[in-house]
N, C-alpha and C positions, 0 to 999 in steps of 0.2 A: 450736649449741654442745652441746646435749644429744645430738645425733646423734653427734658426735665422741666424746663420753664413752662412749656406749654401744658404739660401734665398737671403741674401745680395749679396753673390758671384754670384748667378744665375742671379740676376737682373743686376749686374755690367758687367757680361760677355756678355750680349746682347748689350752693348753699341756700339761695332763696326758695328752693323747693321744700326745704325743711323750715317752715315759717313759724311754727309754734314756739312759745317761750321754753317749754320743757325740753325741746330738741337742741338747745344751745350747747350743752355739754357734748352731745353726739357729734355736732359739727366740728368742735375743737378736736375731739378724739379722732374722727375720720381724717381730718387734714394732717394732724401730727403723725398718725400711723402711716398714711400714704406718703407723706413728705420724707419721713425718716427711712422707710423701706426703699423708696426710689433712690435716695441719696446714698444709702449703704450699698445698694446694688450697683449704682454707677461708679462708686469709688472702688468697688471690687473689680469691675470690668476695665475702667479707665482710672488708674491710680493718680494720674497727674491732672485730673480735671479741676479747674478752678473757675469760680464764677467771677464775672467782672464786677466792678464797683456799682454800676447801674443796675445790674441784676440783683445784687445783694440789697440795694436800697429798695427795689421793687418787692422782694420777698419780705423784707422787714416791714415794708409799708402795708403788707397784708394784715399785719397785727393791728396797726392803727386804723386801717379801713374797717376791719371787722368790729373793733370797739365802737367806732363812730356809727356804722350801719346798724349794729345790733343793740347798742345801749343809748347812744346820744340821740339819734334821729327819732326813734320811737317815743322817747320821753318828751323831747322839746318840740318836735314837729309832728305830733301824732296825727294831725289832720291830713298830712301828706303821706298817706299810707304806702304809696308806690315809690317814694323817694329812696328808701334803702335798696329796692330792686334796681332802680335806675343807677345808683352809685355802684352797685356790684357790676352791672353791665358795662358801664363806662370804664371802670378800673380794669376789668378783664380785657376789654377791647383795646385799651392803650397797650397793655402787655402783649396781646396777640399781634398788633400792628408793629410793635418794636421787634418781636421775634421774626416777623415776616421780613422786615428790612435787614435784620442781621443775616438771615439766611440768603436773601437776595444779594447782599454785599459779598458773601463768600463764594457765590457761584461765578 
């Protein structure tokens, strides 16, 4: 379960590398394909896998963060061109730290 979470975060954290406006659809397709393939594979291997409520909120928060970082910040705060990159980094770092604590708790 934590592998899945870290994999989604890893894919999402690479989005700032596709920085041009015409690559927006490619980002969405990449994340949806990777996310759905991994989830289907994990469900086949571990049929009883369930995400916790905090993990579900984090995954759903990816949508909100994506909209803010890709649409709102470049329009309203265009002079801070590195702000979207910073928000990507902070959002993914929070998720990685959460995963680290969950894994350490289970050991």
